[in-house]
N, C-alpha and C positions, 0 to 999 in steps of 0.2 A: 492360562490361555493356551488353547490347543489349535493346531492347524489340521484340517482334513482336506486331502486332495482326492478328488474322485472324477470319474468320467473320462471320455476320450478328449474332451475340450479342456481338461485340467482345471476344473473349477476349484477355487480355493475359498474355503469358508473359515472365518475367524470366529471362534466361540469364546466369549469371555466369561469368566466365572462370575456368579452373582455376588453383589456387594451388599454390605449392611447399610451403607450410606446412600442417600438419594442424590448424591453429587453427580451431575452429568460430566464424566471425565472427558469424553470426546469433545464436547462443547467447550470445556475449559481449555483444552489444548488448542482448539481452533481460535478461540478468542485471544489466547496468548500469542499465537502465530501472527494474527492480524495486528495485534499491538506491537510486536517486535518489528514487523514490516513497516508499520506507520512511523515508529520512532526512527528506524533506519532511513526511510525515504525522506522524512521531514528534516532530519539532521543533515542529510546529504544536501538539501537545498539551503538550509540555514548557514552551514559552514562552507558552502561552495566546494564540496569534495569533488575532485577531478574536474572542476569547471562545470558543475551541473547547472548553475544559473546561467553561465555563458552559453552553454549548449541550448538551454531552453529559450534564451533570448534570440539566438541565431535561428533556431527552428521557427520561432514566432515571426521573425523578420522574413524568412523564406516563404512562410505561409501567406503573409501579407502581400509580398511581391507577386506570388502566384495568383492570389485573389484579384489584385489590381490589374494584372495582365489579362486575366479572363474577363474582367468587367470593362477594360479599356480606360479606366480612371487611374492614372499613375500619380495623381496628386495626393491620394489618401495614404500612401505608404508612410510618410513621415509623421503624420498626426496620430496614428493608432499604435504607436510603440508603447512598450511597458518598461518600467524601471526595474533594476535588479532588486530594489527593496520590496516590490510586489511579490516576487518569487520567494524571497526570504520570509516575508510575512506568511505566505501560504505554508512554507516549511515549518514555521513556528506553530501554526494551527494544527498541521498534520502530526507533528511530534507531540504536541500536547494531547491530542486525541489518542495517540498510541500509548502514551504514559497513562492516561486515564483508563484505557482498556486494560492495561497490565495491572493497574491498581484494583480495578473492579474484579478482575480475574483472581487476583491474590485474596481479596476479601471473600469472594464466593468459595474459593478452595479451602480457606481456613475455617469456615463456619459449617 
């Protein structure tokens, strides 16, 4: 890989050497990064790291209160709440999708 710097605006061009394999390396790195981010974010919700579920519930509560104040209907605040198990379920789904992306990425990279 070589770097060329040219021009007054300092343009940087990255030129990669040709490869014998048709594996799209940049795409594999992107998929791996998305998979790692999914696993991290999902695990954060599942295991309530640093109170992530509590923060999400508080944020949801504030949003409902603001919506109720704007509409003038203050009775709907208590009925539209979500349970912590909802956010943990969402975390499980997101973590599972992240693991699946990492698995697919590894399978593509090895073939």
